[in-house]
N, C-alpha and C positions, 0 to 999 in steps of 0.2 A: 425089264416088261417083254414079254414073251411075243412072237411074230401074230398068236393070235389073238392075245388082247389089244394088240396095235392095230387088228383088222377090225375086231371087236370097237375099239373108240373110233377109227376111221368111219365105221358103218354107224355110231352113233353121231358124229357129227355131220354125216352125209346127209340125214333123214330132214332136216329142215331145207336142204338143195331139192332134195327127192321128191318134197311135198310142194315145193313151188314150181317145180318143174311139171309134176304130175296136174296141178290146176292149170299152168299154162296150156299144157297140152289138151287138156280138157276143153279148153276154149277156143282154142286153134281151128279154123277152119281145114288145116292142112299141115301135116310136118313134112319139111323138105330135108334134103341131105345137110343143107347150108344151117340148116336149124338144128341139126342134131350136132355138127360139128362146131357152132356158136354156142349151144348150151356146155358140151363139154369141155370146150377150151375156158369159157367164163367161169364156170362153178367148179370145174378141175383145176385150172390153173389158179386162181383165188384161194382155193383150199390148199392149195401147195404152198405157195407165197406167206400167207399169213401163219401158220405155224413158223416158219423161219424168221418172219419179221417178230413174231413173239417170243421164239427162243434165245433172239439178241439180248432181249430184256432179261429173259431170265438167265442167262449166262451170266450178265453184270452183277445179279442180285444172286446168285448162286451160294458165294460164301457168307453172307449174311442171311439166309434162309435155310440153310441145309439141314439144321436141326428139327425144321418145321416142315419140310418139305411134304411131307404126308400128309400132313393137316391142311396144306394149301392147296394141294392136288385135289386132296377129299373136298373141302368149302369149292373151289372153281368148278369141279366136274357135277356136286350136287346142284350149284346155283345154275349153272348152266341148263343142266338138264329138267331142273324143277323149272326155270324160265320157258325152255323148250314145251315142255307138256302142259302147264298152264296156257300157254298160248294157244297151244292145238285144242284144248278144250274149251277156251273160252269163246274161241272165233265162232262166229257165226256160219251156218254153212253155206248162206249165198255170198257170204262177204268176200271169201277166198276167189269166187269167179268172178268179182268185178272188176274187168279190164277195160282197156280203150281196144279201137278198133283192130290194132296188129299186136295181139297180146304175145309176139316172139320178135319185136323189136330190139334190135342190139344194144340201144341205150336203156332201154326200159331192163331188160336182162341182166344188163352191166350194174346197174342199180341195186337190183335184186340179188344178185351173186356178191356184190359188197356186203350186204346187210345179212345175208347168212352164211356169210364166212368169219365174221366177228367172232363168232364160239371157239372158230378154229385159232384164231391170232389168241384169245384167253389161254386155251389148250397148249399153246407153243410155248405160252411162258412156264410151264410145268415142265417142256421135254426135257431140260437140261438136267431137271430136278430126279428124271429116272433114269434106269439104265436101258439107254435107248439111243441109237444113232438117228441124229437130228434131220439129216439127209433123207434117210431112209424112209422116217416116220412120216416125214412131209409129204416125200413121193408117193408113200402108201395112201395116207390122207386124200391127196388129191386124184391119183387114180382111183381109188373107191369113189370118191363124189362124182368125178367124171363121168362112171359107168352106172351108177345109181341115178346121177341125174338125168341119163340117157334113158335107163329104164323108168324112171318119172313120168317122162316126157310119154312115153309110148303106155304106159301103165294109164295116165291121164287120158291121153286119147280113147284108149279101148273103155275104161271103166268109169269114168268120169272125176269130178271134183272130189268125192266122198273119200277116195283113197288117199288125198292129200293130207288131211286131218288126222288119220289114223297112222300113218308115216312118220310125221312129225312129232305125234305124241310117243310113239314107239321108241323113236331116237333119244328122246329125252329121258325116257325110262332105262336105256341102255346107258347113258352117260352117268344116271343116278346108280345104277347097278356097279359100273366100274370102278365109280368112285367110292363107294361102299369096300367092293374087292381091294382095291388098293390099301384102304386104310386098313382093314381088317388083317392082309396078309402082312402090312409093314408093323402091325401090333404085336402078331402072331410071332414073327420074327424078333421080338423087342428090340429093334434098333433105337 
């Protein structure tokens, strides 16, 4: 997997986190430095950790699934991307902004960060099946997610909740496109 494809994968995985932080930013009375550090640490950190955990499972299963790796990656990315896109379109406009009094509460953010990083766990399973450094991939996914989450926080503050839904839908479409690209490349190489 090229570095460009890895960045595209990371962006696709980061869009859920960006959408959530945009919604939180839109509903926050103010965004402080501690909020920015918290968002980057929680979302970026979990998006770094989850692919590592998933890759451990993928390493153990590599010998069993090596002949089918391209299909597994394709199905997982299409499923994750479809779920993300469907959820974005299905959500009601006002539902994403229904938070309690402290929208940037550390415990609430931690729960949402875990929920948005489950996709990174699933993608981590496929990392050992690809030609990619697992540590490098996890670090890239974590860094991209931290940066886009901060961007989402400030974009939400500036533009409101509407941006979150579009960001999440775009992320899902990116994952679908990446899954299709991987399968097409594999089939074209005739492996």
